[in-house]
N, C-alpha and C positions, 0 to 999 in steps of 0.2 A: 257758389255751389263748383262750378268750373276753376275757380281759383283754387278751391279747396284740393282739387283731385291734380291740379297742376304742381301743386305744393308737395301732395304726396308722389308724385310722378319724380319730383327733383330730388327728395330727401330721398325716395327706392332706389335712384341710380345712385346718387352720393356716396350712400351706406353699399351698394354691390359693390361699385369702382374703388372706395376704401379698401373693400374685403380682397379684393384681388390685389392692389396695392401692399398689402398688409400678407397676405398669401405669397406672392411673387418671391420675397426675399428667404422664404421658410421653406417653399418648394426648392428655391433653387439650394438652399443648406442642404438638404437631405439628400437633392441632386449629388452633390460634392462628396457629401459621407459617404453615400451609397458608390459611387463609383472608385472613391480610393480605397474602399476596403473592398470591394470585385477586383481591385488589381492586387492589391496586397496579397489575398489571399489564391489569383492564379496566378502571378509571376513570382517567377523564384527570386528569393532575396539573393542579390550580387554583393553585396557587402556588409561588414559590422555595424551600420548604420539602419539599414534595411531591415536586418534580421529579426532585431528585438520587436519591431513594428509588425511585421508578421506574425510572431506569435501572436503577440497579442491580439490582434484583428481575428486568428482562426478560431480564439477561442470565447471571442464576443458574439459568436451566432445567434444566440435567443436576442440581444439587440438589436441587431443586424436584421433580425426577422420584423420584428418590429416596424422599426426605422421605414423598411421598404414598403410594407403593406400601409403604411400612413401615405408616403409617399405615391404608391398606387393609387390609392382612393383621391389626393388631392390633386394629380396629374390627369385623373379623368375628366373634371370639369374645364384644366384649362391646359395647353401644351401638353396634348397627348400626345405627341411624340418623345415626353420623355418617361411615360408608363415601361415603354422597352428597357430603357437603362434600368428601373422599379424591379419588372420583371426578371431581368436578368440577376439582380442583386439578390432576389429572393430567392430564385434557385440555387443560387450559390451558398447563403446563409440557411437552406433549410434541408439539405442534403446530410449536413452530420445530424441532423434528428433522425433521418430514416438510417440510419447505418447502427443506431442506438439498441432495436431488439435484438439482431444477430449477434450484437458484442456479448450484450446478457447470456443470449444464448451459449456463446463460446467459452463463456467463463464458466456457466454454470457445470457444461460438460466437463472442461479440465478438474473444475473443484470435485465433481462425483468421480473421475478418473483416477483422480487421487485418493481416494476413500478416505476423507477426514474426516475425524467424529464428531466436530462440533456441528451443531444445526444450521443452516445459512440462511438468515434473511433474505427478503426479495432486495433483490437490485434497483438502484431508481431506474425508474422508466421516463420517460421523456416527459410528463407532466411533472416528474418531481427535480428534475434536472432543470427544466423551466424556472421553475416556481424560487428553486434556492439560489438561480442564479440571479434572481430581484432582490433575494430577502439575504441572504447568507454573507454579507460585505465584512463582516466584523467576526475576529476572532481574538480573545485576550490573550497579548503578550506580556508574557514573563520576564521578570529581568534576573538573568540567570548568574549562577554563582561562580565566580572564577576559580578555576582550581591548580594543581600541580600541572605542569606542560602545556599551560594554556587552555586547558578542558575549559567548557560552558556547564554548567553542570542545572538541569531544570529538577526540583525536586518534585513528587508526588505529593497528592494531598493528607495530611496526617496520618496516620493508622497504626494504631497500637498492635493489631492482632498480627498483619501477614507484612512481610517484607514485599518490595515491589519488584516486579521483572524488569529488566534493565534494554534499555535501547542505547547503542552507542551510533551516532549520527556521526557522517563523514563529508563534511561539503565538497562542493565541486570547484571548477575557477580553471580548468585546464591543467591542472599542477603547478598554477602559476600565481595564481590570485586565490582569494575567497576568506573566509575567517570562520572560527568554530561559532561567533555570536551571528553569522549566517540563519538564514528559515527560521526566525523566531516564532512566527505565528503558527508551523506545523511541529514544532517542536513544541511550544507551551500547552498546544492542545493534547499531546499525547501525554503530556504530564498530566494532565488535569486529567485524563483519563486512567491516571493510578500508575504509570510507568516513572522509572527513575531514569531517566534522559541523560546521558552525556555523549556533548557534542565535542568530537575530536581535531586539534590543528595538526600540520604537518610540514614539516619542511617543504620549500619550493625551487623548482625548475626555472630556469637554467643555474642559478647557484650551486643549489644540492640533484645531484641525478639516482636516478632510481637504482637500488633499490629504498631510497633513506625516507620516501616518502611511505613506504609499508612499514617498513623498521619501526618509525612513530605511531603507526595506527597500529603496530605490536603491542609496542611499548605499553600505549595507554590500553589497550585492553588486559594487558597484564594486571597493570594496576589497579583499573577498576574491579577486574576479579579479586584480588588481594586484598583490596581495601572496602568491599562492597555492603559489608555490616555497619562501617561507620555511614552510611547515607541512607541506611535503613533499606539497603537494598539485597535481591536474591540473586546470589554469583553462579547460580544452577540455572539460570534462566535469563538469558541473554542474546539478543537479537542485534543484528547490525544493520544500519540503512545507510546507503551513500546515494550521491548525487551525481551525476554527467563521471568529472574524476573520481570523484571521491566512491562513487558507485562501482568504479575498477580497483578498488584498494579496499572496499567492503567486502568484495566476492574474494578479493584473493587472500583476506584477511581470515574469512568465515573458512574458507577451501583449506587454510594451510593451518591452522590454529591448532595446537595442544588444548589449548581450553573449550570446553564443549560449548558450541554454539549453536541454538534451538533454531534460526532462521536468518535469511541474508535478502533484503530488497534494494532491489536496482532500480535507480531512475534513472531511465537513458544513458547507462552505464557502457563504455567499451569492454569487450569481449575477448578479440582477437586483435591486437596490434598490428603484427605484421600485414593480415590482409586489409585493416585500416588504411596502413600507411600506403599500401599498394591501390587502394580501390578508394581516391579520398573525393569528398561531393564536387560534383561539377562546379556548382556555386560554393565557397568555401570561403565563407565570412571569418572563418576560425583559423586559416591557416592550418591543418589539420598535421598535416607534414612535418610544418616547423615544431609545432607542439611538441611532435611523440622526437623529433629530433633532439629538443632543447631537456623532453625528458630523460631520454634513454642514452643521450650524447652519439648518436648516431643511425644508419638508416636499418634497414633488414639485413639488407647484404653486407654491412660492416659485421653488426654484432648481434648473429640473428638466435644466438642462445638468451642473449638480454630479454630481446621483443618474447621470444616462448616464455620467458620467467615471469615475465610481467603480465603474462595474457593469462583471465582466469580457466581461461581453456584449454590450459595445459595443466589443471588442477583435477583434470576428470577423474573420478575416483570413486569407490564403491563408498556407500553410507556418508554423502557429502550432507550438509542442512541441505532442508527445503528453502527453494530459493523462488522468491517473486519479481519480475520483470515487469516492470512500467515505462513503458515507451510512446513517441508517436510515430504514428505510421508515416507520417510527413517529415521525420526528424531528416534534415539533411547534417546535421553533426557530427552525429553516428548514425548512420543508416539503420533502419530497421529491420535489415535482415540478417543485422549481426546481432542482435538478442533475441529472433525469430530461430536463425541456426542453433544458438547455444542452448535455446529452450528445448527442439527438437533432439539434441543432442544429449541431453538430461533424461526426458522422457525414454528416450530408445535404450539407453544406458542402466533406467530401472529406478531413477531420482528422481526426487519429488521435482517438481516444476508447476508455476503457473506463468503465463504470459498475458499483461494485461496491453493490449495494443490499441491504441485510440486514433481511431481513422483520420480526425481530421488536425491533431495536435503535430507541433513541433517540439523543438528540443526547449528544454526548461517552461514547458507550457504551465507547469505548476505554479509559478510563480503569478499567474492571475489566480490569486484564492478562492475565488468567489464561484468562476466560472464551471459549467459542466466538466470539462477533461480532469481537473482536479477532485471534483466532486465524485466520479467515479472512481479516482485512484485512493481519494481517500476511504470509501467505503471499502474497495477489494483489501486495502494495507489493514486496516482495522478487521477485517475479515482471517487475515492471514495471520496477524499476530494473536487474534485471539486464538487461533488453532493452534498454531505452535509452540507459546509461551505456556497453554493449559494442560 
């Protein structure tokens, strides 16, 4: 009997010891991930290597809520000092979740103030964002057709009854790189929703200075308008979408075009280039001033008229197309104050404007396709396009 008890004790101690041996590397890995995540989110990205990591980390907060909860529970059994790290990580990863209700209220108030006609579905709540972050990984990617001037075309599903509304997309890349084939997942999704999607290429700085880029977008807009019927597309229903540098071009083209444009969507686009030059980020991974000089051929002191011509804010007039700006409040490339100021200017001038400012997001946040920031952006983009295209 005593030997049986002794054997059971030995087995119990062995299992307990082995469990701790297994748990130790798991807990260390969780600790390392939590510490790195917390550092990335809290410490500004000082160079172009850290900036993408910071952008991605900020969007993965649902995963780090789960990670820090697990680490906290495991650390309570042993190595309790690690619980402090997991508590800090849990606080950092949870605060975006707490900002969602006020963000939804802000967008609902803006929507109501515009007097838009379309009924509005409920915006994604916290539970919806958490669920989609763990489930919405895959979006079908179409292979676009290559058209005139290097454009990429994403056709809508076949329909014999109606012509499809047109979306013209202008890619980002600091005016120096990028491709009409960028953002395939996002553009394929819009095509599958029934839009005829044309993604536009343009000449790059510094080899070609502004307004060459805008001229290319305007030429593409004219060609698409004139040839729309050949692609079962409706030339009377056109909206422009741009990302970063492409958003600046999209706004300029929409605001100055003689072809009627139903709306324009700017993802973190520059609006006031001289002010952007004078107020660069403290930590500037993109060398904003150099990029602007490459684009325009000089500083604002040298060529103030060209900086004004290249700024969407200089196109303020009555009856502009409705504008939706989507930006991250923590964007260090195009500071959030610029789209915020442009939104306020448009509203005060009596023009239709919406601003989705995602509190936790950085520049190019939508590259993390399945994350909460992009889930919110997709919802409000769809709602806006449904309004202006119908």
